[in-house]
C-alpha positions in Angstrom: 18.7 -12.8 -45.6 20.3 -12.2 -42.2 21.6 -8.7 -41.5 25.0 -8.4 -39.9 23.5 -7.3 -36.8 21.7 -10.3 -36.5 24.7 -12.5 -37.4 26.7 -10.8 -34.6 24.0 -11.3 -32.1 23.8 -15.0 -32.8 27.8 -15.2 -32.3 27.4 -13.5 -29.2 24.7 -15.9 -28.1 26.9 -18.9 -29.1 29.5 -17.7 -26.9 27.3 -17.1 -24.0 25.8 -20.8 -24.5 29.3 -22.2 -24.3 29.8 -20.3 -20.9 26.6 -21.8 -19.7 27.5 -25.2 -20.7 26.0 -27.4 -23.3 23.9 -29.8 -21.1 20.8 -31.2 -23.3 17.6 -30.9 -21.5 16.0 -34.3 -20.9 12.8 -34.8 -22.6 10.0 -34.7 -19.9 6.5 -35.0 -21.7 5.1 -36.4 -24.9 1.6 -34.6 -24.8 0.0 -37.0 -22.4 -0.3 -34.3 -19.8 2.6 -35.4 -17.7 5.9 -34.2 -17.2 7.6 -31.0 -16.2 7.2 -27.4 -17.5 9.5 -24.5 -16.8 8.1 -21.2 -17.6 10.2 -17.9 -17.6 8.0 -15.1 -16.8 8.9 -11.3 -17.0 5.8 -10.4 -14.9 7.2 -9.5 -11.5 4.3 -7.6 -9.8 2.9 -9.5 -7.0 -0.7 -9.4 -8.4 0.6 -10.8 -11.7 3.0 -13.4 -10.1 0.2 -14.8 -8.0 -2.6 -15.0 -10.9 -0.1 -16.6 -13.2 0.7 -19.0 -10.6 -2.9 -19.8 -10.0 -3.3 -20.8 -13.6 -0.5 -23.1 -13.2 -1.8 -24.6 -9.9 -5.2 -25.2 -11.6 -3.6 -27.0 -14.5 -1.7 -29.2 -12.2 -4.7 -29.9 -10.0 -6.4 -31.3 -13.4 -3.1 -33.2 -14.3 -1.3 -34.6 -11.2 1.4 -35.8 -13.4 2.5 -32.3 -14.4 4.9 -30.0 -12.3 5.0 -26.4 -13.5 7.9 -24.3 -12.3 7.5 -20.4 -12.9 10.9 -18.3 -12.6 10.6 -14.6 -12.5 13.1 -13.0 -14.9 14.0 -9.3 -15.5 13.1 -7.8 -18.7 16.4 -6.6 -19.4 18.8 -9.4 -20.7 16.3 -12.3 -20.6 16.0 -12.5 -24.4 19.8 -12.9 -24.5 19.2 -15.6 -21.8 16.8 -17.7 -23.8 19.0 -17.4 -26.8 22.0 -18.7 -24.9 20.0 -21.6 -23.4 18.7 -22.4 -26.8 22.2 -22.9 -28.0 23.1 -24.8 -24.9 20.0 -27.2 -25.6 18.5 -26.4 -22.3 15.9 -23.6 -22.8 12.7 -23.2 -20.6 9.5 -24.5 -22.2 7.4 -21.3 -22.2 8.6 -17.8 -22.1 6.7 -14.5 -21.6 8.2 -12.3 -24.1 8.4 -8.7 -25.2 8.2 -6.8 -28.6 10.6 -8.1 -31.2 11.7 -11.1 -29.2 9.5 -13.6 -31.4 11.4 -12.3 -34.7 14.8 -12.4 -33.1 14.3 -15.7 -31.5 12.5 -17.1 -34.6 15.2 -16.1 -37.0 17.9 -18.3 -34.7 15.2 -21.3 -34.9 14.6 -21.0 -31.2 11.0 -20.9 -31.3 8.1 -23.4 -32.3 5.8 -22.0 -35.1 2.5 -21.7 -33.3 -0.2 -21.4 -36.0 -1.7 -24.7 -35.3 -1.6 -23.8 -31.5 -3.3 -20.3 -32.2 -6.1 -22.4 -34.3 -6.6 -24.6 -31.2 -6.9 -21.5 -29.1 -9.8 -20.2 -31.2 -8.1 -19.2 -34.4 -6.6 -15.9 -35.8 -9.9 -14.1 -36.0 -10.5 -14.6 -32.2 -7.5 -12.3 -31.4 -6.7 -8.7 -31.8 -4.9 -8.4 -35.1 -2.3 -6.1 -33.8 -1.4 -8.5 -31.0 -1.3 -11.4 -33.2 1.0 -9.7 -35.7 3.6 -9.2 -33.2 4.6 -13.0 -33.3 4.6 -12.8 -37.2 8.1 -13.9 -38.8 8.4 -14.5 -42.4 5.5 -16.9 -43.3 4.7 -18.1 -39.8 3.5 -17.2 -36.3 6.0 -17.6 -33.3 3.9 -16.1 -30.3 0.6 -16.5 -28.8 -0.6 -13.2 -27.6 -1.0 -12.9 -23.7 -2.0 -9.2 -23.1 -1.8 -5.7 -24.6 -1.8 -2.2 -23.3 -2.7 1.0 -25.0 -0.5 4.0 -24.3 -2.4 7.1 -23.2 -1.7 10.5 -21.7 -2.3 10.8 -18.1 -2.7 14.2 -16.4 -4.1 15.6 -13.2 -7.3 17.8 -13.7 -6.7 20.0 -10.7 -3.2 21.0 -12.2 -5.1 22.3 -15.3 -7.7 24.1 -13.6 -5.1 26.0 -11.5 -3.4 27.1 -14.6 -6.6 28.0 -16.2 -6.5 25.5 -19.0 -9.9 24.5 -20.0 -9.1 22.6 -23.4 -7.5 19.2 -23.7 -4.5 19.6 -26.1 -5.2 18.5 -29.7 -1.8 19.5 -31.2 1.8 19.3 -30.0 2.0 23.0 -29.5 -0.9 22.9 -27.3 0.4 19.9 -25.2 3.8 21.7 -24.9 2.0 24.9 -23.8 -0.1 22.8 -21.2 3.1 21.1 -19.7 5.0 24.5 -19.5 2.1 26.2 -18.0 1.6 23.7 -15.0 5.2 23.6 -14.3 6.1 25.5 -11.0 9.5 24.7 -9.4 8.3 26.4 -6.2 5.8 23.7 -5.8 7.9 21.0 -7.0 5.4 20.5 -9.9 6.4 19.8 -13.4 4.2 19.1 -16.5 5.9 16.2 -18.3 8.3 13.4 -17.7 9.4 10.0 -19.0 11.9 7.4 -18.2 15.0 7.9 -20.4 17.7 5.6 -18.6 16.2 2.2 -18.9 14.7 -0.2 -21.5 11.2 1.6 -21.3 12.7 4.8 -22.7 11.6 4.1 -26.3 7.7 4.3 -25.5 7.2 8.1 -25.3 9.7 8.8 -28.0 8.1 6.2 -30.4 4.7 7.9 -29.9 6.1 11.2 -31.0 7.8 9.6 -34.1 4.7 7.9 -35.2 2.8 11.1 -34.7 5.3 12.9 -37.1 4.8 10.0 -39.5 8.2 8.5 -39.1 8.5 4.8 -39.6 12.3 4.3 -39.9 12.3 0.9 -41.6 10.6 -1.0 -44.4 10.9 -4.4 -45.9 10.9 -5.5 -49.6 9.2 -8.2 -51.3 11.8 -10.6 -50.6 11.7 -10.0 -46.9 14.8 -7.8 -46.7 14.6 -4.8 -44.2 16.1 -1.6 -45.1 16.2 1.9 -43.8 13.3 4.1 -45.2 14.3 7.5 -44.4 14.6 10.4 -47.1 15.1 14.1 -46.8 11.6 14.8 -45.6 11.8 12.1 -42.9 15.2 13.4 -41.9 13.6 16.8 -41.3 10.9 15.3 -39.4 13.0 13.3 -37.0 15.0 16.7 -36.3 11.7 18.4 -35.5 10.7 15.4 -33.3 14.2 15.7 -31.3 14.0 19.4 -31.2 10.4 19.3 -29.7 11.3 16.7 -27.2 14.5 18.6 -26.1 12.4 21.7 -25.4 9.7 19.6 -23.6 12.1 18.0 -21.2 14.1 21.2 -20.8 11.2 23.4 -20.0 8.5 21.1 -18.4 10.6 18.4 -16.5 12.7 18.1 -13.5 16.4 18.8 -14.0 18.2 15.3 -14.7 15.0 13.8 -16.0 17.0 12.4 -18.9 18.7 10.1 -16.3 15.6 8.5 -14.5 14.2 5.1 -14.8 10.8 3.8 -15.2 10.3 3.1 -11.4 11.5 6.7 -10.5 9.3 8.4 -13.0 6.4 6.4 -11.7 6.9 7.5 -8.2 7.0 11.2 -9.2 3.8 10.8 -11.1 2.2 8.9 -8.2 3.1 11.7 -5.7 2.1 14.6 -7.9 5.5 15.9 -8.8 5.0 15.2 -12.6 1.5 16.4 -14.1 1.6 14.1 -16.9 3.3 11.3 -18.8 2.6 8.9 -21.7 2.3 5.7 -20.4 -0.3 2.6 -19.9 -3.1 3.1 -17.3 -0.7 1.4 -14.8 -0.5 4.9 -13.2 -3.8 4.0 -11.4 -2.0 1.2 -9.8 0.7 3.4 -8.7 -1.8 5.8 -7.2 -3.3 3.0 -5.3 -0.1 1.5 -3.9 2.1 4.8 -3.7 0.0 7.9 -4.1 -2.9 9.1 -2.1 -6.5 8.7 -2.3 -7.3 12.3 -3.0 -4.8 12.3 -6.2 -6.4 9.0 -7.4 -9.7 10.9 -8.4 -7.9 13.6 -9.8 -6.1 11.5 -12.7 -7.8 11.5 -16.1 -6.5 10.5 -19.7 -6.7 11.3 -23.3 -5.2 10.0 -26.6 -1.9 11.8 -27.2 -2.5 14.2 -30.3 -0.8 13.5 -33.6 1.1 15.9 -35.8 1.1 14.6 -39.3 -1.2 11.7 -38.4 -2.6 10.0 -35.3 0.4 8.2 -33.7 0.4 6.0 -30.8 2.2 3.2 -29.1 1.3 0.0 -27.7 2.9 -2.6 -25.3 2.0 -6.1 -26.0 3.3 -9.4 -24.5 3.1 -12.7 -25.8 3.7 -16.5 -25.0 6.7 -18.2 -26.9 7.2 -22.0 -27.1 11.2 -22.8 -27.5 11.8 -25.4 -30.1 13.8 -27.5 -27.9 11.7 -27.5 -24.8 8.8 -29.7 -23.9 6.7 -28.4 -26.9 3.9 -30.7 -26.7 3.1 -30.2 -23.1 3.8 -26.5 -23.4 1.2 -26.2 -26.1 -1.3 -28.3 -24.3 -1.0 -25.9 -21.2 -1.3 -22.7 -23.3 -4.5 -24.2 -25.2 -5.9 -25.1 -21.7 -5.4 -21.4 -20.7 -7.3 -20.0 -23.3 -10.2 -22.4 -23.1 -13.5 -21.0 -21.5 -13.1 -18.0 -19.3 -9.9 -19.1 -17.5 -8.2 -15.8 -18.2 -10.7 -13.6 -16.8 -9.0 -13.7 -13.3 -5.6 -13.2 -15.0 -6.7 -10.0 -16.6 -8.6 -8.9 -13.7 -5.7 -9.3 -11.4 -3.6 -6.4 -12.9 -6.2 -4.6 -15.1 -4.4 -1.3 -15.4 -1.5 -2.9 -17.6 -2.9 -6.1 -19.0 -5.8 -5.7 -21.6 -7.4 -9.0 -23.2 -5.9 -10.0 -26.5 -9.1 -12.1 -27.5 -12.0 -10.0 -28.9 -14.6 -11.8 -27.1 -13.1 -10.9 -23.6 -14.2 -7.2 -23.9 -17.8 -8.2 -24.0 -17.4 -10.6 -20.9 -19.7 -9.6 -18.3 -17.6 -11.4 -15.7 -14.5 -9.5 -16.8 -16.4 -6.1 -16.9 -17.7 -6.5 -13.4 -14.2 -7.2 -12.0 -12.6 -4.1 -13.4 -11.9 -1.1 -11.2 -14.4 1.7 -11.6 -12.0 3.9 -13.1 -11.4 1.7 -16.1 -14.7 0.8 -16.9 -15.3 3.9 -19.1 -12.2 3.0 -21.0 -13.2 -0.6 -21.9 -13.9 -1.3 -24.7 -14.3 1.7 -26.7 -11.3 3.9 -25.4 -8.9 1.1 -25.3 -9.9 -0.4 -28.8 -10.0 3.1 -30.3 -6.3 3.6 -29.3 -5.2 0.3 -30.2 -6.4 0.8 -33.6 -3.8 3.2 -34.5 -1.2 2.5 -32.0 2.0 0.8 -33.5 4.3 -1.6 -31.4 8.0 -0.6 -31.4 9.4 -0.4 -35.0 6.5 -2.4 -36.5 4.8 0.1 -38.7 5.4 -1.9 -41.8 5.5 -5.3 -40.2 7.3 -7.3 -37.6 10.8 -5.8 -37.5 13.2 -8.6 -36.4 15.7 -6.3 -34.6 13.0 -4.5 -32.4 14.4 -6.3 -29.5 17.8 -4.8 -30.1 16.3 -1.2 -30.6 14.8 -1.6 -27.1 17.8 -3.1 -25.2 20.2 -0.6 -26.8 18.0 2.4 -26.0 18.5 3.5 -29.6 15.8 6.2 -29.3 16.8 7.6 -26.1 20.7 8.0 -26.3 20.5 10.8 -29.1 18.2 12.7 -26.9 20.4 12.3 -23.8 23.3 13.6 -25.7 21.5 16.7 -26.6 21.6 17.3 -22.8 24.9 15.8 -21.8 27.0 16.7 -24.8 25.3 19.7 -26.2 24.3 17.9 -29.5 22.0 19.6 -31.9 18.6 18.1 -33.0 20.4 17.5 -36.4 22.9 15.5 -34.6 20.5 13.7 -32.8 18.6 12.6 -35.9 21.8 11.4 -37.7 22.9 9.5 -34.5 19.3 7.7 -34.7 19.6 7.1 -38.4 23.3 5.7 -37.9 22.1 3.2 -35.2 19.3 1.8 -37.3 21.5 1.3 -40.4 24.0 -0.4 -38.0 21.4 -2.9 -37.2 20.7 -3.8 -40.8 24.5 -3.9 -42.1 
């Protein structure tokens, strides 16, 4: 049963499709390793762009009758463009997609069911279950995992030493105290920060919600989603927003609530921010934006839970649009996962792309190509974090509106309104609950 939010979303996509025009894509291949493939990729970093293109070039070299075109797309708005292209009958052939996309797109019939393709790539048991589950919708799988990333707490060791802190936080209270204690406005140094002004805003907040045992939604035996928030949960949401408000107020630069991902990464790289909850991608930022001295100063730990061990994971998958060149697209994805072809891809941007196949973590070639600072983290640290980390809104299974939760900044806006409108934590909690309900009604 489709909720009103999904029906409205589809209506908007139909309108967008009409604006784009309804040209039908000409069939270009029949699985004979000839034809054209268009890939919409949301991976924009130069290293990832090059490595992803290298894979395509190698496939084309083996199959001269194939032409692969990779188009770099922004994270924001691309899911809507895929839906519009589907309605126009002119989608790409492969998409690099984020959390929640497979469920939204599969619900509209826009994706190929990929269980048989996953079998050809080694079978379900070959992949990390968490990554595989991200493509689940109803009784099928609509995505092939591409990479995953554990979210950890990054910090600077020297800042803790200067503040006289000798113990890594194991509770929320200790984490708050640590962040406040290292904050020194005279040094332009702050204990904590997170981007609240773009689609990445959900990541840190979701870690706190999960740590306070808040799942927000559940699904019944008939596959219908409903809000799963009782009085105890509401109290926990209030407590979480109150904590976040105090943490940002007391340990972040003024106006942090309006900062984007790129701005926060810059502040962490140059040492203005002591800590943030993020992927190990900070090490990349230090190499490209920071200084050599700061690089050795950064360490990490799993974020402490409150009622339970919480956590967040980012994961990216490959989707095959149902109206694209599905046979050739499937053959190309199967080729990618054959042998050790993905080693150089993961090694090209190792801080934010962790393997999704179990065997890769034991690969000597992969481990040898890792930067030294990541080797202690793999596989034990990463797999331990991933074992209890939950993708956005998917504590009780693949939530079909996770993509909308991300794009609408449903978690961040209530917190922002506490700063800009003077709302209370109670009002923030009720605003979050209203927004989640609006997705389902």
